[in-house]
C-alpha positions in Angstrom: 0.0 0.0 0.0 2.9 2.4 0.7 4.1 2.0 -2.9 0.6 2.7 -4.2 0.2 5.8 -2.1 3.6 7.1 -3.3 2.6 6.6 -6.9 -0.7 8.4 -6.2 1.1 11.4 -4.7 3.4 11.6 -7.7 0.5 11.1 -10.1 -1.4 14.0 -8.4 1.6 16.2 -9.0 1.7 15.2 -12.6 -2.0 16.2 -12.8 -1.4 19.7 -11.6 1.6 20.3 -13.9 -0.6 22.3 -16.3 -1.9 24.6 -13.6 1.7 25.1 -12.3 2.8 26.0 -15.9 0.1 28.6 -16.1 1.4 30.3 -12.9 5.0 30.1 -14.2 4.1 32.0 -17.3 3.4 35.0 -15.1 6.6 35.0 -13.1 10.1 34.1 -14.2 12.8 35.6 -12.0 15.6 33.8 -14.0 14.5 34.7 -17.5 17.6 35.1 -19.7 19.8 33.1 -17.3 22.6 31.3 -19.2 22.5 27.9 -17.5 25.4 26.7 -19.8 28.0 29.0 -18.3 29.7 26.2 -16.4 30.6 24.7 -19.7 33.1 27.4 -20.1 35.1 26.3 -17.0 38.3 24.3 -17.2 37.6 20.8 -18.4 39.4 17.5 -18.0 38.6 13.8 -18.1 39.0 11.5 -15.1 39.3 7.8 -15.7 37.5 5.6 -13.2 39.0 2.4 -11.8 37.0 0.4 -14.4 38.0 2.6 -17.3 34.8 4.8 -17.6 35.7 8.4 -18.6 34.1 11.0 -16.3 33.7 14.6 -17.5 35.0 17.2 -15.0 35.0 21.0 -14.7 37.1 23.0 -12.4 36.8 26.5 -11.0 39.5 28.3 -9.0 43.2 28.1 -8.4 44.7 24.6 -8.8 46.8 25.3 -5.7 43.9 26.6 -3.6 44.1 25.5 0.1 41.0 23.4 -0.1 39.0 21.6 -2.8 35.2 21.3 -2.8 33.8 18.4 -4.9 30.2 18.6 -6.1 28.3 15.4 -6.9 25.0 15.7 -8.7 21.9 13.4 -8.4 19.9 10.9 -10.4 18.9 12.1 -13.9 20.9 15.4 -13.4 24.4 16.5 -14.5 27.0 18.9 -13.1 25.1 21.9 -14.3 22.5 21.2 -11.6 25.0 23.2 -9.4 24.7 26.3 -11.6 23.6 28.7 -8.9 26.1 27.4 -6.3 28.9 27.4 -8.8 28.5 31.2 -9.3 27.5 32.3 -5.8 30.2 30.3 -4.0 32.9 31.3 -6.4 32.2 34.9 -5.6 32.3 34.2 -1.9 35.3 31.9 -1.8 37.5 33.5 -4.5 41.0 32.0 -4.6 40.6 30.2 -1.2 38.6 27.2 -2.6 38.9 25.3 -5.8 35.6 23.8 -6.9 35.4 20.5 -8.9 32.2 19.4 -10.6 31.7 16.2 -12.6 29.1 14.2 -14.4 28.3 10.8 -12.8 28.7 7.8 -15.1 25.8 7.5 -17.5 24.9 11.1 -17.0 25.8 14.3 -18.8 29.0 14.1 -20.9 30.5 11.1 -19.0 30.7 7.6 -20.3 28.5 4.8 -19.4 29.8 1.6 -17.9 28.3 -1.9 -18.3 25.0 -2.5 -16.4 26.6 -4.3 -13.4 28.7 -1.1 -12.8 25.5 1.0 -12.2 25.7 0.8 -8.4 26.1 3.2 -5.6 29.2 1.4 -4.6 30.8 2.0 -8.0 29.8 5.7 -7.8 31.6 5.9 -4.5 34.7 4.5 -6.2 34.2 7.0 -9.0 34.2 9.9 -6.5 37.5 8.5 -5.1 39.0 8.6 -8.6 37.9 12.2 -9.1 39.5 13.2 -5.8 42.7 11.3 -6.5 43.1 12.7 -9.9 41.9 16.3 -9.4 43.0 16.9 -5.8 45.7 14.4 -4.9 46.8 16.4 -1.8 45.1 18.7 0.7 41.8 18.9 2.4 38.6 18.0 0.6 35.0 19.0 1.2 32.3 17.0 -0.5 28.8 18.2 -1.5 26.3 15.6 -2.7 22.7 15.8 -3.8 20.3 12.9 -3.9 22.2 10.0 -5.6 25.2 12.2 -5.2 24.7 12.1 -1.4 24.5 8.3 -1.6 27.8 8.5 -3.6 29.5 10.5 -0.9 28.3 7.9 1.7 29.6 5.0 -0.4 32.9 6.8 -0.8 33.2 7.1 3.0 32.3 3.5 3.6 34.7 2.2 1.0 37.6 4.6 1.3 38.0 5.1 5.1 41.6 6.2 4.9 40.8 9.0 2.5 38.0 10.1 4.9 40.4 10.1 7.8 43.3 11.9 6.1 41.5 14.1 3.5 37.8 14.8 4.2 37.2 17.9 6.3 33.5 18.3 5.8 30.4 17.1 4.1 27.1 18.5 2.8 24.3 16.0 2.1 21.1 17.1 0.4 17.9 15.3 -0.3 19.5 12.0 0.2 19.4 8.8 2.3 21.7 6.1 3.7 19.2 3.4 2.9 17.3 2.1 -0.1 14.0 3.5 -1.4 12.2 0.2 -2.1 9.0 1.2 -0.3 8.8 5.0 -0.5 9.6 7.8 -2.8 10.7 7.4 -6.4 11.2 3.7 -6.5 7.7 3.0 -5.2 6.2 5.2 -7.8 8.0 3.3 -10.6 6.5 -0.1 -9.8 5.0 -0.5 -13.2 4.7 -3.4 -15.6 6.3 -1.4 -18.5 9.3 -0.4 -16.3 9.7 -4.0 -15.1 9.6 -5.2 -18.7 12.1 -2.6 -19.8 14.4 -3.8 -17.0 14.2 -7.3 -18.3 14.8 -6.1 -21.9 17.9 -4.2 -20.9 19.3 -7.4 -19.6 18.3 -9.8 -22.3 17.2 -8.1 -25.6 18.8 -4.9 -27.0 16.3 -4.9 -29.9 13.4 -4.8 -27.5 15.0 -2.0 -25.5 14.9 0.2 -28.6 11.2 -0.5 -29.2 10.3 0.1 -25.5 12.3 3.2 -25.0 9.5 5.6 -25.8 7.0 3.8 -23.6 9.3 3.8 -20.6 10.2 7.4 -21.0 6.5 8.4 -21.2 6.1 6.9 -17.7 9.3 8.0 -16.1 9.8 11.6 -17.3 6.5 13.1 -16.1 7.1 11.6 -12.6 10.6 13.0 -12.4 9.6 16.4 -13.7 6.5 16.8 -11.4 8.4 15.8 -8.2 11.2 18.3 -8.8 9.8 21.3 -6.9 7.4 22.1 -4.1 6.9 25.7 -5.0 6.3 27.6 -8.3 9.8 28.2 -9.6 10.2 30.3 -12.7 9.7 28.6 -16.0 13.4 29.0 -17.0 14.5 27.0 -14.0 11.8 24.4 -14.7 12.8 24.1 -18.3 16.5 23.8 -17.3 15.8 20.9 -15.0 13.4 19.3 -17.4 16.1 19.3 -20.1 18.5 17.5 -17.8 15.9 14.8 -17.1 15.2 14.5 -20.8 18.9 14.2 -21.7 19.3 11.2 -19.4 19.2 7.9 -21.2 16.3 5.7 -20.3 18.7 2.8 -20.1 20.7 4.8 -17.5 17.6 5.5 -15.5 16.4 1.9 -15.4 19.9 0.6 -14.8 20.2 2.7 -11.6 16.7 2.1 -10.2 17.7 -1.3 -8.7 20.6 0.2 -6.7 18.5 3.1 -5.6 16.0 0.7 -4.2 18.4 -1.6 -2.4 21.6 0.3 -1.5 22.7 0.5 2.1 25.4 2.9 3.0 24.9 2.8 6.8 28.4 1.5 7.2 29.5 5.1 6.4 27.9 6.6 9.4 30.5 5.6 12.1 33.2 6.7 9.7 31.7 10.1 9.4 30.8 10.6 13.0 33.5 13.2 13.6 33.2 14.9 10.2 31.4 18.3 10.3 28.3 17.7 8.2 25.1 19.5 7.2 22.0 17.4 6.1 19.5 19.5 4.2 16.2 18.5 2.6 12.9 19.9 1.6 9.8 18.8 3.5 7.8 18.6 0.3 10.3 16.2 -1.3 8.4 13.0 -2.3 11.3 11.5 -4.2 13.3 11.1 -1.0 11.0 12.2 1.9 12.4 14.4 4.7 12.1 11.5 7.1 15.1 10.0 5.3 17.2 13.0 6.2 16.0 12.9 9.8 17.0 9.2 10.0 20.4 10.1 8.5 20.9 12.8 11.1 20.1 10.3 13.9 23.1 8.3 12.6 25.3 11.5 12.6 24.2 13.2 15.8 26.6 16.1 15.5 25.4 17.0 12.0 23.3 20.1 11.4 19.8 19.2 10.1 18.1 21.8 7.9 14.5 21.4 6.9 13.6 23.6 4.0 9.9 24.5 4.1 7.9 23.6 0.9 11.0 22.6 -1.0 10.8 19.6 -3.4 13.6 17.4 -4.5 15.8 19.8 -6.5 16.3 22.1 -3.5 19.6 23.5 -4.8 17.7 25.0 -7.8 14.5 25.9 -5.9 16.2 27.7 -2.9 19.7 28.3 -4.3 20.7 31.0 -1.8 19.7 28.9 1.2 21.7 26.0 -0.1 24.7 28.1 -0.9 24.6 29.5 2.6 24.4 26.0 4.2 27.4 24.8 2.1 29.4 27.9 2.9 28.6 27.8 6.6 29.6 24.1 6.8 32.8 24.6 5.0 33.8 27.4 7.4 32.9 25.2 10.4 34.8 22.3 8.8 38.0 24.3 8.3 37.8 25.7 11.8 37.5 22.2 13.2 40.4 20.9 11.1 42.5 23.8 12.3 41.7 23.0 16.0 42.5 19.4 15.4 45.9 20.3 13.8 46.8 22.6 16.7 45.9 19.8 19.2 48.4 17.6 17.6 
């Protein structure tokens, strides 16, 4: 029944999409925004441990005292951090280098074989990005949705790097446990999606024939669950385009790991790492209760509940998110300095 209710909630949002669009036509605070500006930043390729090429962009001095790595979520790409990239660059200047990358199967990065589409592998990809873009010095990680799960998997699988390099963490709209009975995974319990999963494994020709049907189910759900408030139509179009660019095969390949992953082993590793956990209370992809549960496992973390925000909180309330990241980085560096002085 919980899966049915989750699907009903998302279906209701899809139903009001036309009404929301009418409101958006009257107010668009980001009209004319160039959401492709990040594509002008320094680019490079990172090769993961299994050979997949990951597209990376960098902002700031290569020898900056600290590196912040931003990890996007499911069906997004690195441009999802558009507002944070520009706001935080203006605040941090030469003191922080920012690294953004597209997760495997997303954006401009390569796609690995289906068995590699796991949260564990994404954690290893993050390790590769850190090793190749910031081989020395303190690192601060920011993860949204699947990107937050990636950060947790990194912590569980690369404990020495956490101990020696990670100074702080920002986790947004994410969870340490799978989503098999709530949120997005529950809403996609559908015979067409199940058949598409089987086709991906067994019949490439069938995949091509079913691609359109699967997208007609998946895309409206992902779009409708993005926001809890009426964002401007430019932001809405921007996030919709990211969803539309994501391969249906990638979407379906990652659904299983989103349903079943368990990164709870990361929590003891991160207990002493300054962390902010932030989520919208209107998020029905990963409900706020998941953030509350995550905070219970990290009792010293700051928990931020963003009223009326949906899943794409960094686009819906960008200044609030930038403030939280900035505040946590300052706290993290202060804690690292105290630890260094103590010996």
